[in-house]
MDTraj code that builds the backbone (N, CA, C; nanometers):
import mdtraj as md
import numpy as np

residues = "UNK UNK UNK UNK UNK UNK UNK UNK UNK UNK UNK UNK UNK UNK UNK UNK UNK UNK UNK UNK UNK UNK UNK UNK UNK UNK UNK UNK UNK UNK UNK UNK UNK UNK UNK UNK UNK UNK UNK UNK UNK UNK UNK UNK UNK UNK UNK UNK UNK UNK UNK UNK UNK UNK UNK UNK UNK UNK UNK UNK UNK UNK UNK UNK UNK UNK UNK UNK UNK UNK UNK UNK UNK".split()
xyz = np.array([
    [11.4227, 11.4936, 13.6006],
    [11.3234, 11.5918, 13.5876],
    [11.2697, 11.6409, 13.7290],
    [11.2453, 11.7608, 13.7421],
    [11.1963, 11.8066, 13.8700],
    [11.0890, 11.9220, 13.8499],
    [11.0000, 11.9233, 13.9427],
    [10.8930, 12.0263, 13.9451],
    [10.9333, 12.1463, 14.0338],
    [10.9259, 12.2641, 13.9735],
    [10.9588, 12.3840, 14.0507],
    [10.8409, 12.4707, 14.0692],
    [10.8131, 12.5129, 14.1995],
    [10.6971, 12.5823, 14.2261],
    [10.7349, 12.7328, 14.2421],
    [10.6630, 12.8229, 14.1637],
    [10.6896, 12.9639, 14.1669],
    [10.5767, 13.0291, 14.2418],
    [10.5995, 13.0899, 14.3500],
    [10.4894, 13.1622, 14.4341],
    [10.4533, 13.2850, 14.3504],
    [10.3241, 13.3171, 14.3425],
    [10.2720, 13.4331, 14.2702],
    [10.1774, 13.5091, 14.3697],
    [10.1782, 13.6459, 14.3599],
    [10.0933, 13.7345, 14.4456],
    [10.0132, 13.8125, 14.3554],
    [9.8824, 13.8406, 14.4029],
    [9.7872, 13.9226, 14.3226],
    [9.8282, 14.0703, 14.3318],
    [9.8838, 14.1197, 14.4447],
    [9.9117, 14.2598, 14.4666],
    [10.0389, 14.2975, 14.3891],
    [10.0433, 14.4247, 14.3527],
    [10.1665, 14.4770, 14.2840],
    [10.2682, 14.5027, 14.3790],
    [10.3863, 14.5066, 14.3294],
    [10.4986, 14.5454, 14.4257],
    [10.5611, 14.4232, 14.5007],
    [10.6495, 14.4544, 14.5830],
    [10.7161, 14.3526, 14.6585],
    [10.6218, 14.3063, 14.7796],
    [10.5948, 14.1833, 14.7980],
    [10.5098, 14.1312, 14.9049],
    [10.5774, 14.1480, 15.0443],
    [10.5003, 14.1487, 15.1471],
    [10.5612, 14.1505, 15.2890],
    [10.6198, 14.0137, 15.3131],
    [10.7213, 14.0141, 15.3988],
    [10.7955, 13.8951, 15.4245],
    [10.7075, 13.7858, 15.4775],
    [10.6119, 13.8118, 15.5502],
    [10.5269, 13.7102, 15.6151],
    [10.4035, 13.6742, 15.5356],
    [10.3796, 13.7410, 15.4199],
    [10.2621, 13.7200, 15.3393],
    [10.2748, 13.5849, 15.2659],
    [10.1731, 13.5036, 15.2576],
    [10.1649, 13.3739, 15.1847],
    [10.1269, 13.4070, 15.0380],
    [10.1778, 13.3249, 14.9500],
    [10.1407, 13.3493, 14.8119],
    [9.9926, 13.3204, 14.7931],
    [9.9387, 13.3880, 14.6888],
    [9.8027, 13.3783, 14.6505],
    [9.7848, 13.2379, 14.5677],
    [9.8790, 13.2097, 14.4896],
    [9.8862, 13.0888, 14.4105],
    [10.0287, 13.0493, 14.3733],
    [10.0348, 12.9332, 14.3100],
    [10.1654, 12.8876, 14.2635],
    [10.1574, 12.8571, 14.1123],
    [10.2636, 12.8741, 14.0426],
    [10.2712, 12.8312, 13.9091],
    [10.3866, 12.7268, 13.9070],
    [10.3533, 12.6117, 13.8514],
    [10.4474, 12.4973, 13.8498],
    [10.5153, 12.4826, 13.7157],
    [10.6427, 12.4619, 13.7174],
    [10.7230, 12.4575, 13.5957],
    [10.8034, 12.3262, 13.5998],
    [10.8123, 12.2574, 13.4977],
    [10.8925, 12.1306, 13.4861],
    [11.0273, 12.1607, 13.4321],
    [11.1283, 12.1158, 13.4957],
    [11.2628, 12.1400, 13.4492],
    [11.3248, 11.9976, 13.4213],
    [11.3796, 11.9817, 13.3015],
    [11.4263, 11.8496, 13.2607],
    [11.5407, 11.8719, 13.1633],
    [11.6018, 11.7673, 13.1192],
    [11.7070, 11.7721, 13.0161],
    [11.6882, 11.6555, 12.9193],
    [11.7499, 11.6710, 12.8092],
    [11.7400, 11.5604, 12.7101],
    [11.8789, 11.5034, 12.6909],
    [11.8890, 11.3767, 12.6676],
    [12.0273, 11.3100, 12.6505],
    [12.0274, 11.2463, 12.5185],
    [12.1422, 11.2496, 12.4506],
    [12.1636, 11.1841, 12.3255],
    [12.3083, 11.1456, 12.3177],
    [12.3406, 11.0560, 12.2264],
    [12.4764, 11.0158, 12.1958],
    [12.5411, 11.1246, 12.1188],
    [12.6332, 11.2018, 12.1723],
    [12.6955, 11.3066, 12.0941],
    [12.7662, 11.2664, 11.9744],
    [12.8298, 11.1547, 11.9776],
    [12.9042, 11.1095, 11.8625],
    [12.8074, 11.0660, 11.7497],
    [12.6905, 11.0080, 11.7830],
    [12.5979, 10.9637, 11.6766],
    [12.5277, 11.0863, 11.6200],
    [12.5004, 11.1887, 11.7024],
    [12.4374, 11.3136, 11.6557],
    [12.5369, 11.3889, 11.5615],
    [12.6558, 11.3951, 11.6030],
    [12.7551, 11.4646, 11.5200],
    [12.7779, 11.3935, 11.3870],
    [12.7777, 11.2564, 11.3882],
    [12.7972, 11.1785, 11.2654],
    [12.6768, 11.2090, 11.1707],
    [12.5550, 11.2160, 11.2177],
    [12.4392, 11.2304, 11.1375],
    [12.4355, 11.3789, 11.0851],
    [12.4772, 11.4699, 11.1738],
    [12.4848, 11.6140, 11.1256],
    [12.5841, 11.6290, 11.0080],
    [12.7050, 11.5626, 11.0212],
    [12.8069, 11.5678, 10.9201],
    [12.7476, 11.5064, 10.7900],
    [12.6773, 11.4055, 10.7973],
    [12.6165, 11.3399, 10.6816],
    [12.4949, 11.4231, 10.6287],
    [12.4420, 11.5097, 10.7162],
    [12.3190, 11.5858, 10.6763],
    [12.2027, 11.4922, 10.6562],
    [12.1985, 11.3888, 10.7468],
    [12.0981, 11.2831, 10.7255],
    [11.9807, 11.2959, 10.8211],
    [11.9724, 11.4071, 10.8901],
    [11.8645, 11.4220, 10.9832],
    [11.7410, 11.5021, 10.9200],
    [11.6336, 11.4459, 10.9172],
    [11.5145, 11.5166, 10.8621],
    [11.3869, 11.4620, 10.9267],
    [11.2798, 11.5332, 10.9118],
    [11.1559, 11.4968, 10.9714],
    [11.0520, 11.4795, 10.8638],
    [10.9854, 11.3631, 10.8619],
    [10.8664, 11.3456, 10.7747],
    [10.7429, 11.3414, 10.8616],
    [10.6424, 11.4243, 10.8310],
    [10.5269, 11.4195, 10.9142],
    [10.4013, 11.3837, 10.8262],
    [10.3040, 11.3207, 10.8891],
    [10.1825, 11.2919, 10.8191],
    [10.0669, 11.2971, 10.9110],
    [9.9480, 11.3189, 10.8513],
    [9.8184, 11.3147, 10.9405],
    [9.7703, 11.1724, 10.9522],
    [9.8245, 11.0846, 10.8787],
    [9.7822, 10.9431, 10.8811],
    [9.8468, 10.8729, 10.9988],
    [9.7588, 10.8441, 11.1008],
    [9.8111, 10.7824, 11.2259],
    [9.7942, 10.6229, 11.2277],
    [9.7240, 10.5759, 11.1256],
    [9.7059, 10.4274, 11.1189],
    [9.8231, 10.3685, 11.0401],
    [9.9078, 10.2938, 11.1124],
    [10.0313, 10.2313, 11.0482],
    [9.9842, 10.1219, 10.9442],
    [9.8654, 10.0670, 10.9453],
    [9.8194, 9.9749, 10.8492],
    [9.7874, 10.0480, 10.7248],
    [9.7476, 10.1686, 10.7249],
    [9.7150, 10.2477, 10.6052],
    [9.8451, 10.2992, 10.5328],
    [9.9449, 10.3441, 10.6197],
    [10.0662, 10.3981, 10.5725],
    [10.1746, 10.3719, 10.6676],
    [10.2647, 10.2721, 10.6255],
    [10.3734, 10.2329, 10.7165],
    [10.4866, 10.3338, 10.6950],
    [10.5886, 10.3241, 10.7836],
    [10.7032, 10.4138, 10.7789],
    [10.7739, 10.3980, 10.6458],
    [10.7905, 10.2744, 10.5968],
    [10.8607, 10.2585, 10.4723],
    [10.7849, 10.3170, 10.3514],
    [10.6540, 10.2978, 10.3586],
    [10.5643, 10.3532, 10.2598],
    [10.5674, 10.5043, 10.2550],
    [10.5736, 10.5629, 10.3687],
    [10.5892, 10.7133, 10.3879],
    [10.7080, 10.7646, 10.3182],
    [10.8170, 10.6918, 10.3317],
    [10.9509, 10.7323, 10.2741],
    [10.9433, 10.7157, 10.1210],
    [10.8857, 10.6129, 10.0732],
    [10.8651, 10.5857, 9.9316],
    [10.7823, 10.7019, 9.8665],
    [10.6682, 10.7361, 9.9380],
    [10.5832, 10.8502, 9.8889],
    [10.6586, 10.9763, 9.8864],
    [10.7383, 11.0010, 9.9874],
    [10.8123, 11.1207, 9.9979],
    [10.9158, 11.1329, 9.8794],
    [10.9860, 11.0210, 9.8593],
    [11.0891, 11.0174, 9.7516],
    [11.0314, 11.0332, 9.6182],
    [10.9076, 10.9965, 9.5972],
    [10.8385, 10.9996, 9.4678],
    [10.7944, 11.1443, 9.4283],
    [10.8020, 11.2353, 9.5217],
    [10.7530, 11.3688, 9.4980],
    [10.8509, 11.4390, 9.4005],
])
top = md.Topology()
chain = top.add_chain()
for i, resn in enumerate(residues, 1):
    res = top.add_residue(resn, chain, resSeq=i)
    for name in ("N", "CA", "C"):
        top.add_atom(name, md.element.get_by_symbol(name[0]), res)
traj = md.Trajectory(xyz[None], top)
């Protein structure tokens, strides 16, 4: 990951060569890594899906309970 600074100027048009930027906008550049073979295998099986809930307390609703509730629908 790296942080890239983009200089920005308040005036319109091309700034003079010796003019300092009025401010900077910072952007994060990164990449994500995964095992291509595992991802391909799961895509072929069509076994990738997302289950989301507003319940953040694992004691109230565990991952396995969430799947059971989902399958009961």
